[in-house]
C-alpha positions in Angstrom: -68.0 36.4 71.4 -68.7 33.0 72.3 -65.6 30.9 72.6 -66.9 29.0 69.4 -67.0 31.9 67.6 -63.9 33.1 69.1 -62.3 29.2 68.0 -63.9 29.4 64.4 -62.2 32.6 63.7 -58.7 31.6 65.1 -59.0 28.2 63.1 -60.0 29.9 59.8 -56.9 32.5 60.6 -54.8 30.1 61.1 -56.0 27.4 57.7 -55.8 30.4 56.0 -51.8 31.6 57.1 -51.2 27.9 56.6 -52.5 27.7 52.9 -50.5 30.8 52.2 -47.4 29.3 53.6 -47.8 26.2 51.3 -48.8 28.7 48.5 -45.7 30.5 49.1 -43.2 27.4 49.5 -44.9 26.0 46.4 -44.0 29.1 44.0 -40.3 29.0 46.0 -39.9 25.8 45.0 -40.6 26.5 41.3 -38.7 29.4 41.5 -35.9 26.8 42.8 -36.6 24.5 40.2 -36.7 27.3 37.6 -33.1 28.4 39.0 -31.7 24.6 38.6 -32.8 24.4 35.1 -30.9 27.2 33.7 -28.5 26.7 35.8 -27.9 23.8 34.3 -28.8 25.2 30.4 -26.0 27.6 31.2 -23.5 24.8 32.1 -23.8 22.9 28.8 -23.9 26.1 26.9 -20.6 26.9 28.6 -19.4 23.1 28.0 -20.3 23.4 24.5 -18.1 27.0 24.2 -15.6 25.2 25.6 -15.7 22.2 23.5 -15.4 24.5 20.5 -13.1 26.6 21.5 -10.8 23.7 22.4 -11.4 21.7 19.0 -10.5 25.0 17.0 -7.2 25.7 19.0 -6.4 22.7 18.5 -6.7 22.8 15.0 -5.2 26.4 15.0 -2.0 24.3 16.6 -1.7 21.5 14.5 -1.9 23.8 11.0 0.9 25.5 12.8 2.8 22.5 14.1 2.4 21.2 10.0 3.4 24.3 8.6 6.4 25.0 10.9 7.5 21.2 10.4 6.7 21.9 6.6 9.1 25.0 6.2 12.3 23.2 8.2 12.2 19.8 6.1 12.0 22.0 3.2 15.2 24.6 4.1 16.8 21.6 5.3 16.4 19.3 2.2 16.8 22.6 -0.4 20.2 23.0 1.8 21.8 19.6 1.2 20.8 19.6 -2.2 23.5 22.3 -2.9 26.4 20.9 -1.0 26.2 16.9 -1.3 24.9 14.6 -4.3 22.5 12.4 -3.3 23.1 8.8 -3.7 20.9 6.9 -6.4 20.6 3.2 -4.9 21.5 1.5 -2.0 24.5 2.3 0.0 26.4 -0.1 2.1 27.6 1.1 5.1 31.1 1.4 5.7 32.8 0.1 9.2 35.5 2.3 9.9 36.3 0.6 13.0 37.5 -2.9 11.0 40.9 -3.4 10.8 42.5 -4.2 7.6 44.1 -7.3 7.0 47.4 -7.5 5.4 46.4 -10.8 3.2 45.6 -10.8 -0.4 42.2 -11.1 -1.0 41.0 -13.1 -4.0 39.4 -11.8 -6.7 36.5 -13.4 -8.0 34.5 -12.4 -11.6 31.3 -13.2 -12.0 30.4 -14.3 -15.5 27.1 -14.4 -16.5 25.5 -17.3 -18.4 23.0 -16.5 -21.3 20.4 -19.0 -22.9 18.7 -18.2 -25.7 15.7 -20.4 -26.9 14.1 -19.9 -30.6 11.3 -21.4 -31.9 11.5 -22.4 -35.5 8.2 -22.1 -37.6 7.9 -25.0 -39.9 5.4 -24.2 -42.7 2.6 -26.7 -43.2 2.6 -29.1 -45.8 -0.2 -28.2 -48.3 -2.4 -31.0 -49.7 -2.5 -30.1 -53.1 1.1 -30.1 -53.7 3.0 -33.5 -54.5 6.4 -34.6 -53.3 9.2 -34.8 -56.0 10.5 -37.8 -56.2 13.4 -38.2 -58.5 13.8 -42.4 -59.3 16.8 -43.2 -61.4 16.0 -46.3 -63.5 18.7 -48.1 -65.1 18.8 -48.6 -68.7 20.8 -51.6 -69.5 20.9 -54.6 -66.6 24.9 -54.9 -66.1 24.6 -57.0 -62.6 28.5 -57.1 -62.9 29.5 -53.2 -63.2 27.4 -52.1 -60.7 29.4 -52.0 -57.6 26.8 -48.8 -56.3 23.6 -48.9 -56.9 21.7 -45.7 -57.5 19.7 -44.7 -54.0 16.4 -43.0 -54.0 16.4 -39.7 -52.7 13.0 -38.9 -52.0 12.2 -35.5 -50.0 11.5 -36.3 -46.1 8.4 -35.4 -44.9 9.4 -35.3 -41.2 9.3 -32.2 -39.0 12.3 -31.0 -36.7 11.8 -30.6 -33.3 9.5 -27.3 -32.6 12.4 -25.9 -30.6 16.3 -25.6 -30.4 18.0 -24.5 -27.6 21.3 -22.5 -28.3 23.4 -22.5 -24.9 26.7 -19.9 -24.8 28.7 -21.4 -21.7 31.6 -19.2 -21.3 34.6 -19.8 -19.3 34.5 -18.8 -15.6 37.9 -16.8 -14.9 38.9 -17.1 -11.2 42.0 -15.7 -10.0 
């Protein structure tokens, strides 16, 4: 064999070895990438699973806390109803530590004042009716005997005020 044939053969073998090595490296990198993708998918699935589990346990704990709180509130409420009557309205706190004074306190009586206002209904005059006017005419003219001349009493068409005010003011008693 000639040195050129040996060099050709060695070059060919070396080239195919390098090519096979590159192909194996490529396949290995592909496998490595696939493994990474699978690991990431598993981590996402695991993370989602943990999130779902956490939400589930959180809801269970919240429901249990609400049930326990409701039971305690109900038992405390029903236990107090039979022993003490609940006060109606607002309570004024009493200070037990305030000293009692020996001076008499003045009693004040509060008297309510009521003002009633009413409005009278005045009928409107109708146009068809005539006022009743009585005129007295003397039969004989006697100027000396008439000390008080007869007066005319026409009916007044004046209107009274629309509202009257009735006020009651009771006396205030203070002792």
